[in-house]
C-alpha positions as CSV (number, residue, x, y, z in Angstrom):
1,M,-15.6,-26.8,5.0
2,K,-14.7,-27.5,1.4
3,W,-14.4,-23.8,0.6
4,L,-11.9,-23.4,3.4
5,R,-9.7,-26.2,1.9
6,Y,-10.0,-24.4,-1.4
7,I,-8.9,-21.1,0.0
8,W,-6.0,-22.8,1.8
9,A,-5.0,-24.4,-1.5
10,L,-5.0,-21.0,-3.2
11,I,-2.8,-19.6,-0.4
12,R,-0.4,-22.6,-0.8
13,L,-0.3,-22.0,-4.5
14,G,1.2,-18.6,-3.8
15,R,4.1,-20.3,-1.8
16,P,3.9,-17.7,1.0
17,H,7.0,-19.1,2.8
18,F,9.2,-17.4,0.2
19,L,7.7,-14.0,0.8
20,A,9.9,-13.1,3.8
21,G,12.9,-13.0,1.6
22,G,11.4,-10.2,-0.4
23,V,10.7,-8.2,2.8
24,I,14.3,-8.7,4.0
25,L,16.0,-7.7,0.7
26,Y,13.7,-4.7,0.2
27,L,14.4,-3.4,3.7
28,L,18.1,-4.0,3.2
29,G,17.9,-1.5,0.3
30,V,15.9,0.9,2.5
31,S,18.5,0.7,5.3
32,M,21.3,1.4,2.8
33,A,19.4,4.5,1.5
34,L,19.0,5.8,5.1
35,Y,22.7,5.2,5.7
36,S,23.5,7.2,2.6
37,G,21.5,10.2,3.9
38,A,18.0,9.7,2.7
39,A,15.1,10.8,4.9
40,L,12.6,8.0,5.4
41,N,9.7,8.2,3.0
42,V,6.9,6.2,4.6
43,S,4.7,6.2,1.5
44,A,7.5,4.9,-0.6
45,L,8.4,2.3,2.0
46,F,4.8,1.0,2.0
47,W,4.1,1.1,-1.7
48,G,7.5,-0.3,-2.6
49,Q,7.0,-3.3,-0.3
50,L,3.5,-3.8,-1.6
51,V,4.8,-4.0,-5.2
52,V,7.7,-6.3,-4.3
53,T,5.4,-8.7,-2.5
54,A,2.8,-8.6,-5.2
55,T,5.5,-9.2,-7.8
56,Q,6.7,-12.3,-5.9
57,L,3.1,-13.7,-5.7
58,M,2.6,-13.0,-9.4
59,T,5.7,-15.0,-10.1
60,H,4.8,-17.9,-7.9
61,Y,1.3,-18.3,-9.4
62,A,2.7,-17.9,-12.9
63,N,5.5,-20.4,-12.3
64,D,3.2,-23.0,-11.1
65,Y,1.0,-22.6,-14.2
66,F,3.8,-22.5,-16.8
67,D,5.9,-25.2,-15.1
68,L,2.9,-27.6,-14.6
69,G,4.3,-30.1,-17.1
70,A,7.7,-30.2,-15.3
71,D,6.0,-30.4,-11.9
72,Q,3.8,-33.3,-13.1
73,A,6.9,-35.2,-14.3
74,N,8.7,-34.5,-11.0
75,R,8.6,-37.6,-8.7
76,T,11.0,-36.2,-6.1
77,P,9.6,-32.8,-5.0
78,T,10.9,-31.2,-1.7
79,V,9.6,-28.4,0.5
80,W,11.7,-26.0,-1.5
81,S,11.4,-27.3,-5.1
82,G,9.0,-28.9,-7.5
83,G,6.3,-26.2,-7.3
84,S,3.5,-25.9,-4.7
85,R,2.0,-29.3,-5.9
86,V,-1.4,-27.7,-5.7
87,L,-2.0,-27.8,-9.4
88,V,-0.3,-31.2,-9.7
89,N,-2.7,-32.7,-7.1
90,G,-5.8,-31.1,-8.8
91,R,-6.6,-28.9,-5.8
92,V,-7.1,-25.9,-8.0
93,P,-7.7,-25.7,-11.8
94,A,-4.6,-24.5,-13.7
95,R,-6.5,-21.6,-15.3
96,I,-7.1,-20.1,-11.8
97,A,-3.4,-19.9,-11.2
98,L,-2.9,-18.0,-14.5
99,S,-5.9,-15.7,-13.8
100,I,-4.5,-14.8,-10.4
101,A,-1.0,-14.2,-11.9
102,L,-2.5,-11.9,-14.6
103,A,-4.6,-10.0,-12.0
104,L,-1.5,-9.5,-9.9
105,A,0.4,-8.3,-13.0
106,G,-2.3,-5.7,-13.6
107,F,-2.1,-4.6,-10.0
108,V,1.7,-4.2,-10.0
109,F,1.5,-2.2,-13.2
110,V,-1.0,0.2,-11.6
111,A,1.2,0.4,-8.5
112,N,4.2,1.2,-10.7
113,L,2.3,4.1,-12.2
114,I,1.4,5.4,-8.7
115,L,5.0,5.1,-7.5
116,S,6.5,6.7,-10.6
117,T,4.1,9.6,-10.8
118,Q,3.1,10.4,-7.2
119,I,5.7,9.0,-4.8
120,Q,9.1,8.9,-6.5
121,P,8.3,10.6,-9.8
122,G,10.4,9.8,-12.8
123,A,11.1,7.3,-15.5
124,G,13.8,5.7,-13.4
125,T,11.2,4.4,-10.9
126,F,9.0,2.9,-13.5
127,G,11.8,1.4,-15.5
128,L,13.5,-0.2,-12.5
129,L,10.2,-1.8,-11.3
130,L,9.2,-2.9,-14.8
131,L,12.6,-4.5,-15.4
132,A,12.3,-6.6,-12.3
133,Q,8.8,-7.6,-13.1
134,L,9.5,-8.6,-16.7
135,L,12.5,-10.7,-15.6
136,A,10.3,-12.4,-13.0
137,W,7.4,-13.1,-15.4
138,F,9.5,-14.4,-18.2
139,Y,11.5,-16.7,-16.0
140,S,9.0,-19.4,-16.8
141,A,6.5,-17.7,-19.2
142,P,6.7,-18.3,-23.0
143,P,8.0,-17.2,-25.4
144,V,11.2,-16.3,-23.4
145,R,11.3,-19.0,-20.7
146,L,14.6,-17.8,-19.2
147,H,14.9,-20.9,-17.1
148,S,15.4,-23.0,-20.2
149,R,17.9,-20.8,-22.0
150,G,20.8,-21.2,-19.6
151,I,20.4,-17.8,-18.0
152,G,17.4,-18.3,-15.7
153,E,19.6,-18.7,-12.6
154,L,21.5,-15.6,-13.4
155,S,18.4,-13.5,-14.2
156,T,16.7,-14.6,-11.0
157,A,19.8,-13.8,-8.9
158,V,19.8,-10.3,-10.5
159,T,16.0,-9.9,-10.0
160,V,15.9,-11.1,-6.4
161,T,19.2,-10.0,-4.8
162,L,20.1,-7.0,-6.9
163,L,16.9,-5.4,-8.2
164,T,14.9,-5.9,-5.0
165,P,17.3,-4.0,-2.8
166,L,17.8,-1.4,-5.5
167,V,14.1,-0.8,-5.6
168,G,14.1,-0.2,-1.8
169,F,17.2,2.1,-2.2
170,Y,16.0,4.0,-5.2
171,L,12.5,4.7,-3.8
172,Q,14.0,6.4,-0.8
173,M,17.1,7.9,-2.4
174,G,15.9,8.9,-5.8
175,A,19.2,7.7,-7.3
176,I,21.4,4.7,-7.5
177,T,24.9,4.8,-6.1
178,R,27.6,2.1,-6.1
179,L,27.0,1.3,-2.4
180,P,23.9,-1.0,-2.9
181,V,25.6,-2.7,-5.9
182,L,28.7,-3.5,-3.8
183,A,26.7,-4.7,-0.8
184,V,24.6,-7.2,-2.8
185,L,27.3,-8.9,-4.8
186,P,27.9,-11.6,-2.1
187,L,24.1,-12.1,-2.0
188,C,23.9,-12.5,-5.8
189,C,26.5,-15.3,-5.6
190,M,24.5,-17.0,-2.8
191,Q,21.2,-16.7,-4.6
192,F,22.8,-18.2,-7.7
193,A,24.0,-21.1,-5.6
194,M,20.6,-21.5,-3.9
195,L,18.9,-21.8,-7.3
196,L,21.3,-24.6,-8.3
197,V,20.8,-26.6,-5.2
198,I,17.0,-26.5,-5.4
199,E,17.3,-27.7,-9.0
200,F,18.9,-31.0,-8.1
201,P,15.7,-32.7,-7.0
202,D,13.9,-31.4,-10.0
203,A,16.5,-32.4,-12.6
204,A,14.8,-35.7,-13.9
205,G,11.4,-34.2,-14.2
206,D,12.8,-31.0,-15.8
207,R,14.7,-33.0,-18.3
208,F,11.7,-35.0,-19.2
209,A,9.5,-31.9,-19.7
210,G,12.1,-29.9,-21.6
211,K,12.8,-27.4,-18.8
212,R,16.6,-26.9,-19.4
213,T,17.9,-25.5,-16.2
214,L,21.7,-25.3,-15.6
215,V,21.6,-28.6,-13.7
216,V,20.0,-30.2,-16.7
217,R,22.3,-28.5,-19.2
218,L,25.6,-29.0,-17.4
219,G,24.8,-32.2,-15.6
220,P,24.6,-32.5,-11.8
221,E,28.3,-33.2,-11.3
222,V,29.3,-29.9,-13.0
223,A,26.4,-28.0,-11.3
224,A,27.6,-29.3,-7.9
225,K,31.1,-27.8,-8.6
226,L,29.5,-24.5,-9.8
227,Y,27.5,-24.4,-6.6
228,S,30.7,-24.5,-4.5
229,I,32.4,-21.9,-6.7
230,A,29.4,-19.5,-6.4
231,L,29.5,-19.8,-2.6
232,L,33.3,-19.3,-2.4
233,A,33.0,-16.3,-4.8
234,A,30.7,-14.6,-2.3
235,Y,33.6,-14.4,0.1
236,A,36.4,-14.0,-2.4
237,V,35.0,-10.7,-3.5
238,L,35.0,-9.2,0.0
239,P,38.6,-7.7,-0.2
240,L,37.6,-6.1,-3.5
241,L,34.4,-4.7,-1.9
242,W,36.5,-3.2,1.0
243,L,38.8,-1.5,-1.5
244,A,35.8,-0.2,-3.4
245,G,34.4,1.4,-0.2
246,L,31.9,-1.0,1.4
247,P,32.0,-0.3,5.2
248,P,34.2,-2.7,7.1
249,V,31.5,-3.6,9.6
250,V,29.3,-4.9,6.7
251,I,32.2,-6.9,5.3
252,A,32.9,-8.4,8.8
253,G,29.3,-9.4,9.2
254,V,29.2,-11.2,5.9
255,A,32.6,-12.9,6.6
256,A,31.3,-14.1,10.0
257,L,28.8,-16.4,8.3
258,S,31.5,-18.0,6.1
259,P,31.7,-21.2,8.2
260,L,28.1,-22.1,7.1
261,A,29.1,-21.6,3.5
262,L,32.2,-23.7,3.9
263,Y,30.1,-26.4,5.5
264,Q,27.6,-26.3,2.6
265,A,30.3,-26.5,0.0
266,W,31.8,-29.5,1.8
267,C,28.5,-31.2,2.0
268,V,28.1,-30.8,-1.8
269,Y,31.7,-31.9,-2.4
270,R,31.1,-35.1,-0.5
271,G,28.1,-35.9,-2.7
272,D,25.1,-34.8,-0.7
273,W,23.5,-33.5,-3.9
274,Q,23.1,-37.2,-4.9
275,K,21.2,-38.1,-1.7
276,P,17.4,-37.5,-1.7
277,T,17.5,-37.6,2.1
278,R,19.8,-34.5,2.1
279,W,18.0,-32.4,-0.5
280,N,15.8,-30.5,1.9
281,A,18.7,-29.8,4.3
282,L,21.0,-28.6,1.5
283,S,18.3,-26.2,0.2
284,L,17.3,-25.0,3.7
285,Y,20.8,-24.2,4.9
286,T,21.6,-22.4,1.6
287,I,18.5,-20.3,2.0
288,V,19.4,-19.6,5.7
289,L,22.8,-18.5,4.6
290,L,21.4,-16.1,2.1
291,M,18.8,-14.6,4.4
292,A,21.1,-14.4,7.4
293,T,23.7,-12.6,5.3
294,A,21.1,-10.1,4.2
295,L,19.9,-9.6,7.7
296,V,23.5,-9.1,9.0
297,E,24.1,-6.5,6.3
298,M,20.9,-4.7,7.2
299,A,21.9,-4.8,10.9
300,A,25.3,-3.4,10.1
301,F,23.9,-0.5,8.2
302,I,21.4,0.3,10.9
303,W,24.2,0.1,13.5
304,L,26.2,2.6,11.4
305,I,23.2,4.9,11.2
306,V,22.6,4.8,15.0
307,T,26.2,5.2,16.1
308,R,26.8,8.3,13.9
309,T,23.9,10.3,15.4
């Protein structure tokens, strides 16, 4: 049964519990394209989701490899932070993680070519996908290591909550309009906040290993304030999004989840970021807020599609 444990370790190394987020955000982009008048392209739907999921897995395997030093120095990992712990615990050799990441990178490059030449032809398709994949790879990979340059949180928010829906939208629509950009602005703020909150447990190990995340650079007190500001910004922009043309039902759906955001901001304000017993809950509820908001937006666009026909 040793080989079964090894396979399970390889699966855990890919952190599959994060993959659902990529599905939700990609389908949000697809739903916005259908609302905007696109006819459903099933091939684009399938290949696009395949590339998004493969890119996520590539990033997870690469991050565990390139962040191994920080993960080894981390004595306070949680369910959501500190890496998969598979490499740290010696379940799988580190070189295997890198090999899988490189294999996935090769796969997504080939899939990019298929999408941009056969399914949604054009340089725009290839460029959009490649941009997302480069940002994902170089989040932790040298020589760029975005996570240690003070922009890793921003680049990840852009990659996950802007570019992923844009990929879904563009592959169906063949163009980018302002609608998806407007719709994902609150999600970008929430993703930025989520990244901050999952960095609190890692701060000591990251600092020791030279991984200079924003929590390390700014200090946890300032980062805690920035977390609350980011969450509040997600709702402060809603009036502007309404003026810019985002459908009111979408805005109402986002606003309906504001009590959870306020609760999270209050928890951080009262100092829960300092309490190891609260780290898992803080991360979980911020992730729930982000995913629930994306699902509510998707449901709103689907409702608009159904009710106009």
